[in-house]
N, C-alpha and C positions, 0 to 999 in steps of 0.2 A: 504492499499499500503505499503510495507516495505521498510525501510529506507537503503540505502547501505552506507559504509563507506565514499564514496566519497560526499554524499547528506549531511551529518553530519558536524556541523561545528567543525573546530578545537578546540580541548580540552586545554584550559588555566587553570592557577591558581586561577581562581576567584572563585572556591567553596571554597578555603582556606583562602580567605580574610574576610569572612563573621565573626560578632562576635563583641563584646563589650569590653568595659574597655581599660585602658591606654596601657598596654602592647600589648594588641591585637591589637590596632590603630599602636603602632611602628611595630609590625609584618607585618601588612597589608601595612603600607608605605614601608618598606623594600622589601617586595615581589613584589609591583608595580614597584620600582625603579629597581630591580633584572630583573623583565620582561622588561622594557624599554631597560635597558643597552644589555641584550640579543639579543633582535631586532635590536639594531644598530649595535652590534658586526656583527651579521648575515649578514647584509646589506652592512657592511664594507667589509667582507671577500670576499662576491659575486662580489663587485665592483673590488677589487685588483686581483680576478681570472679573470674577463673578461679584465681588463688591460693587465694583463699578458699574456693572450693567443692572444689578439689584438698585442702586441708589436712582438710576436714570430711570430706569422702568416704573418704581415707586413714586418717583417727581412727576412723571408726566402722565402715567395710566394708573388707575386705581383697578387693581386686580377684581376686584366685586363688582364693578360698574360694567366690565367688559361682558360679563354673562346678560345683564340687563340691556345693554344697547342695542340698537335696532342696527340693520345693515347700513343704513345712511350716515349713522352714527360712528360707527367704525371706518367707514370710508373716510370721514371727516378726521376721523384720527389719525389713519394712515398717511392722509395728505398733510397733515401738521407734522407728523414726524418726518415725513420726507423732506420738507422743507427746512426742518431743523438739521436734517443730515446734508443738504446743499450748502446751508452756509458754513456749517463746521467744514466740509470738503473744500470749499473755497477758502476758508482760512488756514486749513492745510496747506494748500496749494501756494497761498502767498507766502506763508512761512518758508516753504521750502526754496521758492524763487529768491527771497531775501537771503537764506542761508547760501545758495549758490552764488549770488552776487557778491556777498562777502567773501566767499573763498577764493573767487577770481580776483577781488581787491586786495585780498592777503598775498595771493601768488604774485600779481605785479609787484606788491610794494617790495617782497622779498626780492625780486628780480632787480629792481630800481636800487635797492640797498647793496645786492653782492655788485653791482656795476660801481656803486661807490666805493666799494673797499678794494677795487681792483682786481675781481675775480673775472678772468675772462675767458672765454672760449680758447682753446689751444687753434692756432691756424693749420692746416694742412702743410705738411713741408713738401717742396718742390725737389724732384730729383735732380741730383747733381750730375752733370754728365762731363766726363774727360775729354780731353783730346783726341784720344785714342779711340774712344767710341765714336766721335762725329768723325773721325777719318773713315772708321770702318763702315758708319752709315753712308757716308759720303760715296765709298767705292761699291756697295751694294745697290744704290740708286742708279747709279753709272752702269753697272753690268744690267740692271734690270731694263733701262734706257735704251742700251745695245741691242738686248734680246728683243725688244719692242720692235726696234726698227729693223732688225733682220728679220722678224715674223712678217712685218707689213712689207718688206720687200720681197720676200719670200711669195706672198699672196699676190703682190701685184705681177711678179712674173709668171705666178701658175694660173693667173686670171687670162694675161695674154695668150699663153701658150693654149689655154683652152678655148679661148675665142677663136685664136687660128684653126684649131681643129674642126670647132663647128663650122667655119666658114669651107675647110677643104670638103667635109662631109655635105654640107650645101652643094657644092659645085659638084661633087660626085653623083649625088642624087638627082641634080638637073639632067645629067645625062653627059657632061662633058668629062673627060679625063685629064684636064690639062693641069698640069702641075708649076 
């Protein structure tokens, strides 16, 4: 029978806690302590969340009145809560935007401050070429130029010869054997 993900026990850090030695024992203690603190923090956050939800629900909605409300009353209540949600969402967006702007201003000020202190980007260094390398390059360029000229000359001669043969073939095709 195959186990599904929900059947498996939750994975923890116990596989990291095995081992011996003094340093390992200290690591094990630190890992256990961190796990306990993490669990406590999660529980505290869950309690805070539930308390916040309970206060806001009690503040805006009386649970006893929900059973007695008509459909139109419930619709009005949902609209009212939606308006509250929209205003809160708008406020959150504005806060996020101001935080981003502040971070950009901080980065800009840091850049200006480093410019004032004399911390600059290192320029890329150019390669220094010796006279020997310059001469070798000049020789290579001259050889390439000669090779190109030879190829151009060869191709011109080849074209001339080919054109001569074509004209000879035309003459032979026309019926005259004049050479």
